[in-house]
C-alpha positions as CSV (number, residue, x, y, z in Angstrom):
1,M,102.9,60.2,127.9
2,D,99.4,61.2,125.3
3,N,97.3,63.8,127.1
4,G,94.7,63.6,124.6
5,Y,91.0,61.9,124.7
6,T,91.0,58.0,122.8
7,L,87.3,56.6,122.1
8,E,87.4,53.2,122.4
9,E,84.8,50.9,123.5
10,P,83.4,50.6,127.0
11,L,83.7,47.9,129.0
12,S,81.0,48.0,130.5
13,F,77.9,50.7,131.3
14,S,77.1,53.1,134.3
15,C,73.9,52.5,136.0
16,P,71.5,55.6,136.1
17,E,70.3,55.2,139.3
18,C,73.8,54.7,141.4
19,G,76.5,55.2,138.9
20,G,77.9,51.9,139.9
21,V,78.9,49.3,137.0
22,L,76.4,47.5,135.0
23,R,76.5,43.6,134.3
24,P,74.2,41.8,131.2
25,L,71.8,39.5,132.3
26,E,71.2,36.4,130.3
27,I,69.3,36.5,127.5
28,E,68.0,32.7,127.3
29,Q,65.0,32.5,125.2
30,A,64.4,34.8,121.6
31,G,62.4,37.5,122.4
32,Q,63.8,38.2,125.8
33,V,64.1,42.2,126.6
34,R,68.1,42.9,127.4
35,S,68.5,43.5,130.6
36,Y,71.4,44.9,133.2
37,R,72.3,44.5,137.0
38,C,74.7,46.7,138.5
39,H,76.4,45.7,142.0
40,I,73.7,46.7,144.6
41,G,71.0,45.3,143.0
42,H,69.2,47.4,140.2
43,V,67.9,46.0,137.6
44,L,67.0,47.8,134.2
45,T,66.0,47.3,130.3
46,A,68.4,48.4,127.9
47,E,65.8,50.7,126.8
48,A,64.9,52.1,130.5
49,V,69.2,52.4,130.1
50,L,69.0,54.3,126.9
51,V,66.6,56.8,128.2
52,A,68.4,57.5,131.7
53,Q,71.4,57.7,129.9
54,F,70.2,60.6,127.4
55,A,68.1,62.5,130.3
56,L,72.0,62.1,132.1
57,L,73.7,63.2,129.2
58,E,71.2,66.9,128.9
59,S,71.7,67.4,132.5
60,K,75.3,67.2,132.3
61,L,75.6,69.1,129.2
62,G,73.2,71.6,131.3
63,G,75.7,71.8,134.1
64,C,78.6,72.4,131.8
65,L,76.7,75.1,130.1
66,A,76.2,76.9,132.8
67,L,79.4,76.8,135.0
68,L,81.0,78.0,131.4
69,T,78.8,80.9,131.5
70,E,79.5,81.3,135.5
71,R,82.8,81.0,134.3
72,A,83.3,84.2,131.7
73,D,80.9,86.3,134.1
74,L,83.7,85.9,136.4
75,C,86.7,86.4,133.9
76,R,84.9,89.6,133.5
77,K,84.6,90.8,136.3
78,L,88.6,89.9,137.5
79,A,89.1,92.3,134.0
80,A,87.2,95.1,135.4
81,D,89.1,94.5,139.1
82,A,92.4,94.1,136.9
83,E,91.7,96.9,135.0
84,R,90.8,99.3,138.4
85,R,94.1,98.8,139.8
86,G,95.7,99.3,136.3
87,E,96.9,95.8,135.6
88,E,96.6,93.9,132.2
89,S,93.1,92.7,131.7
90,G,93.8,90.7,128.5
91,Q,94.5,87.2,130.1
92,Y,90.8,87.1,132.0
93,E,89.2,88.6,128.5
94,A,90.5,86.2,126.5
95,A,89.2,83.4,128.9
96,A,86.0,85.0,128.9
97,R,85.6,84.7,125.4
98,E,86.9,81.4,124.8
99,C,84.1,80.0,127.8
100,L,81.4,82.1,126.0
101,K,82.5,80.2,122.4
102,R,82.9,76.8,124.1
103,A,78.9,77.4,125.7
104,E,77.7,78.9,122.1
105,A,79.0,74.8,121.2
106,I,77.2,72.8,123.8
107,K,74.0,75.3,123.6
108,A,73.9,74.0,120.3
109,L,74.4,70.2,121.3
110,L,71.5,71.0,123.7
111,E,69.4,72.6,121.0
112,S,69.5,70.3,118.3
113,D,67.5,67.1,117.4
114,W,68.8,64.0,118.9
115,I,67.8,60.9,117.0
116,Q,65.6,59.1,120.2
117,P,65.2,55.2,119.2
118,V,61.8,54.0,119.3
119,F,61.4,50.9,121.4
120,G,60.0,47.8,119.7
121,S,60.6,49.3,116.2
122,R,62.3,47.8,113.4
123,G,64.6,50.0,111.0
């Protein structure tokens, strides 16, 4: 079994309000706004979902950044404890460096410019 990640087209979108599955509402006439409804009743336009997805993306990436820096700090503390006991600390130190390297990658993502579509514009 392959343990790698596969990037496939999602079967559905998730509701930014509750995390439930969104289903598309029928577009009955030209000019009607694309909308979605979740299984508990939240109704959102596609644009509202897009804005909420970005906010959630920033929040989750920020959480990953915080957790990686916490993990690096804990690994450094465990390395210091191991050294104090006269034990090998190399794995803790390597793990701390790895966390900080990954944190820098996420920090760069958060600080980079993101394309934010302007609603109602063409092209």
